[in-house]
TIRO-613740 format. One record per residue (C-alpha): residue number from 1; chain; x negated, y, z negated. Coordinates in steps of 0.2 Angstrom, whole numbers, plus 2048, in hexadecimal, padded with zeros to 3 digits. Layout:
// residues N
resi: NUM | chain: A | xx: X | yy: Y | zz: Z
...
***
This chain:
// residues 275
resi: 1 | chain: A | xx: 0B9 | yy: 747 | zz: 813
resi: 2 | chain: A | xx: 0AA | yy: 750 | zz: 80A
resi: 3 | chain: A | xx: 0B1 | yy: 75E | zz: 801
resi: 4 | chain: A | xx: 09F | yy: 765 | zz: 7F9
resi: 5 | chain: A | xx: 09F | yy: 776 | zz: 7FA
resi: 6 | chain: A | xx: 08C | yy: 77C | zz: 7FD
resi: 7 | chain: A | xx: 088 | yy: 78D | zz: 7F8
resi: 8 | chain: A | xx: 077 | yy: 798 | zz: 7FE
resi: 9 | chain: A | xx: 071 | yy: 7A4 | zz: 7F0
resi: 10 | chain: A | xx: 066 | yy: 7B1 | zz: 7FC
resi: 11 | chain: A | xx: 058 | yy: 7B6 | zz: 7F1
resi: 12 | chain: A | xx: 054 | yy: 7CA | zz: 7F2
resi: 13 | chain: A | xx: 049 | yy: 7CD | zz: 7E5
resi: 14 | chain: A | xx: 03A | yy: 7CA | zz: 7EE
resi: 15 | chain: A | xx: 02F | yy: 7C2 | zz: 7E2
resi: 16 | chain: A | xx: 034 | yy: 7CD | zz: 7D3
resi: 17 | chain: A | xx: 038 | yy: 7C7 | zz: 7C3
resi: 18 | chain: A | xx: 04D | yy: 7C8 | zz: 7C0
resi: 19 | chain: A | xx: 05A | yy: 7C4 | zz: 7B6
resi: 20 | chain: A | xx: 067 | yy: 7C4 | zz: 7C6
resi: 21 | chain: A | xx: 062 | yy: 7B4 | zz: 7CB
resi: 22 | chain: A | xx: 065 | yy: 7AB | zz: 7BB
resi: 23 | chain: A | xx: 074 | yy: 7B3 | zz: 7B9
resi: 24 | chain: A | xx: 07A | yy: 7AE | zz: 7C9
resi: 25 | chain: A | xx: 076 | yy: 79C | zz: 7C6
resi: 26 | chain: A | xx: 07D | yy: 79B | zz: 7B7
resi: 27 | chain: A | xx: 08F | yy: 79F | zz: 7BD
resi: 28 | chain: A | xx: 08D | yy: 794 | zz: 7CC
resi: 29 | chain: A | xx: 08A | yy: 786 | zz: 7C0
resi: 30 | chain: A | xx: 09B | yy: 788 | zz: 7B9
resi: 31 | chain: A | xx: 0A2 | yy: 781 | zz: 7CB
resi: 32 | chain: A | xx: 095 | yy: 773 | zz: 7C9
resi: 33 | chain: A | xx: 0A1 | yy: 765 | zz: 7CD
resi: 34 | chain: A | xx: 0A7 | yy: 76E | zz: 7DF
resi: 35 | chain: A | xx: 097 | yy: 777 | zz: 7E5
resi: 36 | chain: A | xx: 082 | yy: 773 | zz: 7E7
resi: 37 | chain: A | xx: 077 | yy: 782 | zz: 7EA
resi: 38 | chain: A | xx: 067 | yy: 786 | zz: 7F3
resi: 39 | chain: A | xx: 05D | yy: 795 | zz: 7EF
resi: 40 | chain: A | xx: 053 | yy: 79F | zz: 800
resi: 41 | chain: A | xx: 045 | yy: 7AA | zz: 7FD
resi: 42 | chain: A | xx: 04C | yy: 7B8 | zz: 808
resi: 43 | chain: A | xx: 03D | yy: 7C5 | zz: 807
resi: 44 | chain: A | xx: 02E | yy: 7BC | zz: 802
resi: 45 | chain: A | xx: 02F | yy: 7AD | zz: 80C
resi: 46 | chain: A | xx: 03B | yy: 7B1 | zz: 818
resi: 47 | chain: A | xx: 046 | yy: 7A2 | zz: 814
resi: 48 | chain: A | xx: 058 | yy: 7A1 | zz: 81F
resi: 49 | chain: A | xx: 065 | yy: 797 | zz: 81C
resi: 50 | chain: A | xx: 06E | yy: 78C | zz: 82B
resi: 51 | chain: A | xx: 07E | yy: 793 | zz: 82E
resi: 52 | chain: A | xx: 085 | yy: 784 | zz: 832
resi: 53 | chain: A | xx: 082 | yy: 77A | zz: 822
resi: 54 | chain: A | xx: 087 | yy: 788 | zz: 814
resi: 55 | chain: A | xx: 09A | yy: 78C | zz: 80F
resi: 56 | chain: A | xx: 096 | yy: 79B | zz: 803
resi: 57 | chain: A | xx: 087 | yy: 7A9 | zz: 802
resi: 58 | chain: A | xx: 083 | yy: 7B2 | zz: 7F4
resi: 59 | chain: A | xx: 075 | yy: 7C0 | zz: 7F9
resi: 60 | chain: A | xx: 06D | yy: 7C8 | zz: 7E8
resi: 61 | chain: A | xx: 068 | yy: 7DA | zz: 7E2
resi: 62 | chain: A | xx: 056 | yy: 7DC | zz: 7E6
resi: 63 | chain: A | xx: 049 | yy: 7EB | zz: 7E4
resi: 64 | chain: A | xx: 044 | yy: 7F9 | zz: 7F0
resi: 65 | chain: A | xx: 04A | yy: 801 | zz: 7FF
resi: 66 | chain: A | xx: 059 | yy: 7F9 | zz: 807
resi: 67 | chain: A | xx: 055 | yy: 802 | zz: 818
resi: 68 | chain: A | xx: 043 | yy: 7F9 | zz: 819
resi: 69 | chain: A | xx: 03E | yy: 7E9 | zz: 81D
resi: 70 | chain: A | xx: 02D | yy: 7E1 | zz: 826
resi: 71 | chain: A | xx: 036 | yy: 7DE | zz: 836
resi: 72 | chain: A | xx: 038 | yy: 7CB | zz: 833
resi: 73 | chain: A | xx: 041 | yy: 7C6 | zz: 824
resi: 74 | chain: A | xx: 04C | yy: 7D5 | zz: 826
resi: 75 | chain: A | xx: 050 | yy: 7D1 | zz: 838
resi: 76 | chain: A | xx: 053 | yy: 7BF | zz: 834
resi: 77 | chain: A | xx: 05F | yy: 7C5 | zz: 824
resi: 78 | chain: A | xx: 069 | yy: 7D0 | zz: 830
resi: 79 | chain: A | xx: 06A | yy: 7C0 | zz: 83E
resi: 80 | chain: A | xx: 071 | yy: 7B7 | zz: 82F
resi: 81 | chain: A | xx: 080 | yy: 7C3 | zz: 82C
resi: 82 | chain: A | xx: 084 | yy: 7C5 | zz: 83D
resi: 83 | chain: A | xx: 082 | yy: 7B0 | zz: 83F
resi: 84 | chain: A | xx: 08F | yy: 7B1 | zz: 831
resi: 85 | chain: A | xx: 09B | yy: 7BE | zz: 839
resi: 86 | chain: A | xx: 09B | yy: 7B7 | zz: 848
resi: 87 | chain: A | xx: 0A2 | yy: 7A5 | zz: 842
resi: 88 | chain: A | xx: 0AF | yy: 7AC | zz: 837
resi: 89 | chain: A | xx: 0B4 | yy: 7B2 | zz: 847
resi: 90 | chain: A | xx: 0B3 | yy: 7A4 | zz: 850
resi: 91 | chain: A | xx: 0B7 | yy: 795 | zz: 843
resi: 92 | chain: A | xx: 0C7 | yy: 792 | zz: 837
resi: 93 | chain: A | xx: 0BD | yy: 78D | zz: 829
resi: 94 | chain: A | xx: 0B3 | yy: 79E | zz: 825
resi: 95 | chain: A | xx: 0A4 | yy: 7A2 | zz: 81C
resi: 96 | chain: A | xx: 0A6 | yy: 7AA | zz: 80C
resi: 97 | chain: A | xx: 098 | yy: 7B9 | zz: 808
resi: 98 | chain: A | xx: 095 | yy: 7C2 | zz: 7F9
resi: 99 | chain: A | xx: 088 | yy: 7D0 | zz: 7F9
resi: 100 | chain: A | xx: 081 | yy: 7D9 | zz: 7E9
resi: 101 | chain: A | xx: 07A | yy: 7E9 | zz: 7E8
resi: 102 | chain: A | xx: 069 | yy: 7E9 | zz: 7F3
resi: 103 | chain: A | xx: 071 | yy: 7DD | zz: 7FD
resi: 104 | chain: A | xx: 082 | yy: 7E7 | zz: 7FD
resi: 105 | chain: A | xx: 078 | yy: 7F6 | zz: 804
resi: 106 | chain: A | xx: 06F | yy: 7EC | zz: 813
resi: 107 | chain: A | xx: 07F | yy: 7E7 | zz: 816
resi: 108 | chain: A | xx: 086 | yy: 7F9 | zz: 817
resi: 109 | chain: A | xx: 079 | yy: 7FE | zz: 823
resi: 110 | chain: A | xx: 079 | yy: 7F0 | zz: 830
resi: 111 | chain: A | xx: 08D | yy: 7F2 | zz: 833
resi: 112 | chain: A | xx: 08C | yy: 805 | zz: 833
resi: 113 | chain: A | xx: 097 | yy: 806 | zz: 825
resi: 114 | chain: A | xx: 08F | yy: 814 | zz: 81A
resi: 115 | chain: A | xx: 080 | yy: 820 | zz: 817
resi: 116 | chain: A | xx: 072 | yy: 817 | zz: 80B
resi: 117 | chain: A | xx: 068 | yy: 825 | zz: 802
resi: 118 | chain: A | xx: 05B | yy: 824 | zz: 7F2
resi: 119 | chain: A | xx: 065 | yy: 82E | zz: 7E3
resi: 120 | chain: A | xx: 05F | yy: 83A | zz: 7DB
resi: 121 | chain: A | xx: 05A | yy: 82E | zz: 7CA
resi: 122 | chain: A | xx: 05F | yy: 81E | zz: 7C7
resi: 123 | chain: A | xx: 070 | yy: 817 | zz: 7C4
resi: 124 | chain: A | xx: 06A | yy: 809 | zz: 7B4
resi: 125 | chain: A | xx: 076 | yy: 804 | zz: 7A7
resi: 126 | chain: A | xx: 08A | yy: 7FF | zz: 7A3
resi: 127 | chain: A | xx: 094 | yy: 808 | zz: 7B0
resi: 128 | chain: A | xx: 0A6 | yy: 80A | zz: 7B2
resi: 129 | chain: A | xx: 0AA | yy: 805 | zz: 7C4
resi: 130 | chain: A | xx: 0BC | yy: 80A | zz: 7CB
resi: 131 | chain: A | xx: 0C7 | yy: 7FF | zz: 7D6
resi: 132 | chain: A | xx: 0CF | yy: 808 | zz: 7E4
resi: 133 | chain: A | xx: 0D9 | yy: 806 | zz: 7F4
resi: 134 | chain: A | xx: 0DB | yy: 7F3 | zz: 7F6
resi: 135 | chain: A | xx: 0D0 | yy: 7F2 | zz: 7EA
resi: 136 | chain: A | xx: 0DE | yy: 7F5 | zz: 7DD
resi: 137 | chain: A | xx: 0E5 | yy: 7E2 | zz: 7E2
resi: 138 | chain: A | xx: 0D5 | yy: 7DA | zz: 7EA
resi: 139 | chain: A | xx: 0D6 | yy: 7C7 | zz: 7E1
resi: 140 | chain: A | xx: 0C3 | yy: 7CA | zz: 7E0
resi: 141 | chain: A | xx: 0C7 | yy: 7D7 | zz: 7CF
resi: 142 | chain: A | xx: 0D6 | yy: 7CE | zz: 7C8
resi: 143 | chain: A | xx: 0D3 | yy: 7CB | zz: 7B6
resi: 144 | chain: A | xx: 0CB | yy: 7DD | zz: 7B5
resi: 145 | chain: A | xx: 0D0 | yy: 7EF | zz: 7AE
resi: 146 | chain: A | xx: 0D1 | yy: 7FF | zz: 7BA
resi: 147 | chain: A | xx: 0C3 | yy: 805 | zz: 7B6
resi: 148 | chain: A | xx: 0B9 | yy: 7F5 | zz: 7B1
resi: 149 | chain: A | xx: 0A6 | yy: 7F5 | zz: 7AA
resi: 150 | chain: A | xx: 097 | yy: 7EE | zz: 7B3
resi: 151 | chain: A | xx: 084 | yy: 7ED | zz: 7B3
resi: 152 | chain: A | xx: 07C | yy: 7FD | zz: 7C1
resi: 153 | chain: A | xx: 06A | yy: 7FB | zz: 7C5
resi: 154 | chain: A | xx: 065 | yy: 805 | zz: 7D5
resi: 155 | chain: A | xx: 05D | yy: 811 | zz: 7DC
resi: 156 | chain: A | xx: 064 | yy: 813 | zz: 7EB
resi: 157 | chain: A | xx: 078 | yy: 816 | zz: 7F1
resi: 158 | chain: A | xx: 085 | yy: 811 | zz: 7FD
resi: 159 | chain: A | xx: 08E | yy: 823 | zz: 800
resi: 160 | chain: A | xx: 096 | yy: 82C | zz: 80F
resi: 161 | chain: A | xx: 0A1 | yy: 81D | zz: 817
resi: 162 | chain: A | xx: 0A3 | yy: 81F | zz: 82B
resi: 163 | chain: A | xx: 0B6 | yy: 81E | zz: 82A
resi: 164 | chain: A | xx: 0B8 | yy: 818 | zz: 83D
resi: 165 | chain: A | xx: 0A9 | yy: 80B | zz: 83A
resi: 166 | chain: A | xx: 0B5 | yy: 804 | zz: 82C
resi: 167 | chain: A | xx: 0C5 | yy: 805 | zz: 837
resi: 168 | chain: A | xx: 0BC | yy: 7FB | zz: 844
resi: 169 | chain: A | xx: 0B5 | yy: 7F1 | zz: 83A
resi: 170 | chain: A | xx: 0C5 | yy: 7EB | zz: 82F
resi: 171 | chain: A | xx: 0BC | yy: 7F0 | zz: 820
resi: 172 | chain: A | xx: 0C1 | yy: 7F8 | zz: 810
resi: 173 | chain: A | xx: 0B7 | yy: 800 | zz: 802
resi: 174 | chain: A | xx: 0C1 | yy: 7F8 | zz: 7F1
resi: 175 | chain: A | xx: 0B5 | yy: 800 | zz: 7E4
resi: 176 | chain: A | xx: 0AC | yy: 813 | zz: 7E0
resi: 177 | chain: A | xx: 0A0 | yy: 816 | zz: 7D2
resi: 178 | chain: A | xx: 0A5 | yy: 81F | zz: 7C2
resi: 179 | chain: A | xx: 0AF | yy: 831 | zz: 7C3
resi: 180 | chain: A | xx: 0A1 | yy: 83D | zz: 7C0
resi: 181 | chain: A | xx: 0AA | yy: 84F | zz: 7BC
resi: 182 | chain: A | xx: 09C | yy: 858 | zz: 7B6
resi: 183 | chain: A | xx: 092 | yy: 855 | zz: 7C6
resi: 184 | chain: A | xx: 095 | yy: 857 | zz: 7D9
resi: 185 | chain: A | xx: 08D | yy: 84A | zz: 7E1
resi: 186 | chain: A | xx: 099 | yy: 83C | zz: 7EB
resi: 187 | chain: A | xx: 09F | yy: 82E | zz: 7E2
resi: 188 | chain: A | xx: 093 | yy: 81D | zz: 7E8
resi: 189 | chain: A | xx: 09F | yy: 80F | zz: 7F1
resi: 190 | chain: A | xx: 09C | yy: 802 | zz: 7E6
resi: 191 | chain: A | xx: 0A6 | yy: 7F4 | zz: 7EE
resi: 192 | chain: A | xx: 0AB | yy: 7EF | zz: 800
resi: 193 | chain: A | xx: 0B5 | yy: 7E4 | zz: 807
resi: 194 | chain: A | xx: 0AE | yy: 7E0 | zz: 818
resi: 195 | chain: A | xx: 0BC | yy: 7D3 | zz: 81C
resi: 196 | chain: A | xx: 0C5 | yy: 7C5 | zz: 813
resi: 197 | chain: A | xx: 0B5 | yy: 7BA | zz: 812
resi: 198 | chain: A | xx: 0A9 | yy: 7C6 | zz: 80F
resi: 199 | chain: A | xx: 0A8 | yy: 7D2 | zz: 802
resi: 200 | chain: A | xx: 099 | yy: 7DE | zz: 7F9
resi: 201 | chain: A | xx: 097 | yy: 7E9 | zz: 7E9
resi: 202 | chain: A | xx: 08A | yy: 7F3 | zz: 7E5
resi: 203 | chain: A | xx: 087 | yy: 7EE | zz: 7D2
resi: 204 | chain: A | xx: 085 | yy: 7DF | zz: 7CC
resi: 205 | chain: A | xx: 094 | yy: 7D4 | zz: 7C5
resi: 206 | chain: A | xx: 087 | yy: 7C5 | zz: 7C1
resi: 207 | chain: A | xx: 080 | yy: 7CF | zz: 7B2
resi: 208 | chain: A | xx: 083 | yy: 7C9 | zz: 7A1
resi: 209 | chain: A | xx: 07C | yy: 7D1 | zz: 792
resi: 210 | chain: A | xx: 06F | yy: 7C8 | zz: 78F
resi: 211 | chain: A | xx: 067 | yy: 7CE | zz: 7A0
resi: 212 | chain: A | xx: 068 | yy: 7DD | zz: 79A
resi: 213 | chain: A | xx: 063 | yy: 7DD | zz: 78A
resi: 214 | chain: A | xx: 053 | yy: 7D4 | zz: 794
resi: 215 | chain: A | xx: 04D | yy: 7E6 | zz: 79B
resi: 216 | chain: A | xx: 04F | yy: 7EC | zz: 789
resi: 217 | chain: A | xx: 042 | yy: 7E3 | zz: 781
resi: 218 | chain: A | xx: 036 | yy: 7EC | zz: 78D
resi: 219 | chain: A | xx: 032 | yy: 7FC | zz: 780
resi: 220 | chain: A | xx: 02F | yy: 806 | zz: 78F
resi: 221 | chain: A | xx: 03D | yy: 804 | zz: 79A
resi: 222 | chain: A | xx: 049 | yy: 807 | zz: 78B
resi: 223 | chain: A | xx: 040 | yy: 816 | zz: 785
resi: 224 | chain: A | xx: 044 | yy: 81C | zz: 797
resi: 225 | chain: A | xx: 056 | yy: 816 | zz: 797
resi: 226 | chain: A | xx: 057 | yy: 821 | zz: 786
resi: 227 | chain: A | xx: 04E | yy: 82F | zz: 78F
resi: 228 | chain: A | xx: 05B | yy: 82D | zz: 79E
resi: 229 | chain: A | xx: 06B | yy: 82A | zz: 796
resi: 230 | chain: A | xx: 069 | yy: 831 | zz: 782
resi: 231 | chain: A | xx: 069 | yy: 828 | zz: 772
resi: 232 | chain: A | xx: 07A | yy: 828 | zz: 771
resi: 233 | chain: A | xx: 07E | yy: 822 | zz: 782
resi: 234 | chain: A | xx: 073 | yy: 814 | zz: 780
resi: 235 | chain: A | xx: 07B | yy: 80F | zz: 770
resi: 236 | chain: A | xx: 08A | yy: 80E | zz: 778
resi: 237 | chain: A | xx: 084 | yy: 804 | zz: 785
resi: 238 | chain: A | xx: 07E | yy: 7F7 | zz: 778
resi: 239 | chain: A | xx: 08F | yy: 7F7 | zz: 773
resi: 240 | chain: A | xx: 097 | yy: 7F4 | zz: 782
resi: 241 | chain: A | xx: 08C | yy: 7E3 | zz: 785
resi: 242 | chain: A | xx: 095 | yy: 7DA | zz: 776
resi: 243 | chain: A | xx: 0A7 | yy: 7E1 | zz: 77A
resi: 244 | chain: A | xx: 0AF | yy: 7D2 | zz: 783
resi: 245 | chain: A | xx: 0BA | yy: 7DE | zz: 78F
resi: 246 | chain: A | xx: 0A8 | yy: 7E7 | zz: 796
resi: 247 | chain: A | xx: 09C | yy: 7DC | zz: 79D
resi: 248 | chain: A | xx: 0A0 | yy: 7CB | zz: 797
resi: 249 | chain: A | xx: 0B1 | yy: 7CF | zz: 7A1
resi: 250 | chain: A | xx: 0AA | yy: 7D3 | zz: 7B1
resi: 251 | chain: A | xx: 09C | yy: 7C5 | zz: 7B0
resi: 252 | chain: A | xx: 0A9 | yy: 7B8 | zz: 7AD
resi: 253 | chain: A | xx: 0B5 | yy: 7C0 | zz: 7BC
resi: 254 | chain: A | xx: 0AE | yy: 7C6 | zz: 7CA
resi: 255 | chain: A | xx: 0A1 | yy: 7B9 | zz: 7D1
resi: 256 | chain: A | xx: 0AD | yy: 7AB | zz: 7CB
resi: 257 | chain: A | xx: 0BC | yy: 7B2 | zz: 7D5
resi: 258 | chain: A | xx: 0B4 | yy: 7B3 | zz: 7E4
resi: 259 | chain: A | xx: 0AD | yy: 7A1 | zz: 7E1
resi: 260 | chain: A | xx: 0BE | yy: 79B | zz: 7DC
resi: 261 | chain: A | xx: 0C6 | yy: 7A5 | zz: 7EB
resi: 262 | chain: A | xx: 0B9 | yy: 79E | zz: 7F8
resi: 263 | chain: A | xx: 0B8 | yy: 78C | zz: 7F1
resi: 264 | chain: A | xx: 0CB | yy: 78B | zz: 7F2
resi: 265 | chain: A | xx: 0CB | yy: 791 | zz: 805
resi: 266 | chain: A | xx: 0BD | yy: 787 | zz: 808
resi: 267 | chain: A | xx: 0C7 | yy: 775 | zz: 804
resi: 268 | chain: A | xx: 0D7 | yy: 77A | zz: 80A
resi: 269 | chain: A | xx: 0CD | yy: 77C | zz: 81B
resi: 270 | chain: A | xx: 0C2 | yy: 76C | zz: 81A
resi: 271 | chain: A | xx: 0D3 | yy: 763 | zz: 815
resi: 272 | chain: A | xx: 0DB | yy: 769 | zz: 823
resi: 273 | chain: A | xx: 0CD | yy: 766 | zz: 82F
resi: 274 | chain: A | xx: 0CE | yy: 752 | zz: 828
resi: 275 | chain: A | xx: 0DF | yy: 750 | zz: 82B
***
């Protein structure tokens, strides 16, 4: 029996330098005795994995407007999502998918679950994220407090859920943006369980303190964040980076939980099929 689990990492960074890919690969390598992985450059090279050959898909964050594509890579990407969804409707051994930030926004657009619009200003830094509904017991978040801390980096947001579409798809909102009593803006949707095997998050669960500090080396960027947040909040964010129950915990919990759940499910079905 071939028990090797194959992961497709869907690179949505459009060729731009990033810390996300390093973080994702670091987490996958914690499972290197059970899995292998291959990276597909979706936007720059229009590389699309064969749905028959991979068991787990991690689709990254990325820059730009999630509502736009070039009519080629985005169409192929949406076709891949449909192929995975259809596979899971027709087969006992399911494909598992994690959408991150930009990919999550694109998936929400594709499934028609909510509105996607540009934020009044960029959301960047260490934020609190709240578990809601079935998210309170979702195994993806097992081991995290409520709220928990995450790295946010986005110019766009998923808001105004289409309730009828959620019910038809069987999807559930599992996380919301931090509570902001001082403003009247709607809280963005930060996590959706699309199905038992497919989940998406609008923050960056892969982020570690190193990835955040890499941004801070850029003086202009650092000054921009201070101007946006104020020096007190900026210094507080830096404190959160070294506290074990904040970003460290989220990095060590969410994607590892996702991979453990997926691997256990796949190995169970591989064993059944081999008997």
